[in-house]
Structures are given as C-alpha cells and as structure tokens.
C-alpha positions, 0 to 999 in steps of 0.5 A: 534375775539374769541380765538381758544380752544378746550375743554378737550377729553379723554387724560391722565392728571398728577398732576404737582407742580409750574412751577416757584417755585417748590411748590405744594401750591395751590388754585383754583380760575377759575372752569369751566365746564371741567377744573380748573384754580389754583393759587400757593399761594407761587409765584402767578402762575396761572396753570391749575391743573391736565393738560394733558400730551404733547402728548394729548395735541398737538393732539387738534391742528388738521385741524381745528385748521390749518382752524383758522390759516390760516384765521387770520393769517394777523391779527396774522402777524400784530401783531407780527409786532407791537411788534417786533417794541414795543421792537425796535427789529430793532435795536437790529437785525442790530447788530445780523445780524453780527454774522455768520449764524444769525438764526430766529426761530419762535416756534409756527410759523403757516403757516410761515408767519413772518418767510417769511418777517423775510427773507427778512432782511437777516435772516436764517428762521427757524419754529417749529410747532405742527399742521400738516397742518400748517407746510405742508402750510408754507412749500409748500407756503412760502418755510420755513424750519418748523419742525412739532413738539415741539421745545424738538423735532426738537432737534436743535445744541447748539448755532444756532440761533440769535433769538428765537421768539415765540408768545401766545405760552408759555401758550399753553405748558406743561412745560414752564420751559423745553422750556425756558431751551431749547430755552437757549441751542439754542440761540449763545451767546447774542442771543435773546428770545422774547416771547408774552403771555396774561398778568394774572396780567392785568386790564382785567384779573383782572375785568373779572375773569374766564370770562377772554378771556384767561381763556380756556381749551388749555391754561396750564399757564397764567402769570403775568409779574412777574412770566414769568420774575422770570421763564426767568431769573431763567434759565439763562436770562436777561430781557432788555425790556418789554411792554403790551397793551390792556386796553379795549377790542374791542366793550366794549366802544366808540373808543375814550374811548378804544384809551386812555385805550389802551395808558395807558395800554401801558404806566404803564403795566396793558395791557391784552397781554405783550412782554418779550425780554431777552438776553442770556449772552455773554460769 
C-alpha cells in the first residue's frame, strides 16, 4: 500500500533547529526534487529543512486525503489493534479504566474507527483530526467527538485523559516537542502516551536511504528509537515499552523469508515501524 503524500506547493517555509537537541548543525543526507532531509550531526535526528509552516502544511490534508483514509481505514485499524496488543495495552488499561472519567484521546484519528472500537470497553473517547472531511465523517458515522484541527488548537483541560494515542502522526508535525508537551499537560498522573511512527534506524531505512518508503514530502521528521525516546523522556515521560516490526516489505521476498525477517525485526528492534509507550509520573 502506497503512503499518501503531496509534493510541496507554494507554501511559506521557515528555518528550524533540531527538535531534539536544539542544534543547528546539520548535514544533507536525502535530496529529492522538491525537499531535502538533513541529519542533525549532534544527536542524529532526521528532518526536512527548511519546513513549511504548520498552517500551510495542514492544507495538504484535503478531500483527496480523506478518500485515501476511508479506502484504507480497515487496514489501519487492524494494524493499530496489533500495535496495542504488542505493548500489552489491555493489561494497563484495566487499571486506567478505574480512574474517574477515563478518557482515551486519539490524535490524528482519521475516520474514528479505532475510537468506535475502544468505546465498547468503557472508555470516554475523543479524537483530533486536521482533515475536515475525515472529522465530519467520524462525527456523523461513528458518533465520535472529533475536534477538527491540531491538538494545541483543541485546548483540552489539564489532566483530562488517561490515554493519549497517535499513530503515524508525530512525523507529520512541525513541532513534535510542543506536541509532546501538550500531551503531558492533558494526561492524568499515571496516564499513558502511545505513539507509532516509522523507524529511521530500521533495516529498511539503512538499506534504502532516500528510496525508503518513509522519505516523503509529508514527513517533517523521521525518528530513530533513540531520538524519539530522548524527546519523550526530556519532556517528563518515562518510557516503559517499545516494539518494532516490518523486516522486509511485502513482495520483496518469498513469504517464508518475509515471515522470518519480520520475527527477527520484532525481536531485535530493527523493524521498519516502531511504537513507544510512556507514562506520566504519578503525583
């Protein structure tokens, strides 16, 4: 399945420093026709430079994007369920559901399929989605409370949620550190932050370089396990679980070889995609 992406249009751009360590030392590593990824020479973070401002970037998520999300929502839903299983979410959620008004927020919730499912376990579910059509669809079809905009725009009260989840979102943001700070603010003490994103230190990234499927115009940042862990922990969270998966792309090798590579990728942490689960400290 091809990842949705749009080449940059006539967007306002800004110069940035590394989102993890604040350094301005960078080296161009992946040059494509309309954008370039740099690597921070101090901490190793990969990021586009310069970057479109968030307001202009958000306009890329239009009705074309909605059609892509709607067509593939079942696939994305199953992948998210597997991800939650990988970090033993059921075990942690049993405790969190005992909190007063247990809230589950999915940022970048698309059409709301995951939230519709999560609600059946007793969660109060909420979504945030920048694509207007996706948000409208989720509200009307799945009766889910979805805010159309960014997490920061939503301005949720302090300590409102027990879980904040995002899947393939953080790499699209122009301010991932600000996003994590906002997640921390709106989580209850002991609450969980779960995020899934491409793994820039995975085998596919290392082998393919700029041909890696995640080197696309819509990705502002590409994290390794190390750089994302650093960003999460320096904003107050404690990482307690992580997994990677995806050793060989489907169709690139016989199925038997792919299954073996996928098992090794999950076991040894060199998979193409990773999930990190972190906890906000108890008071």
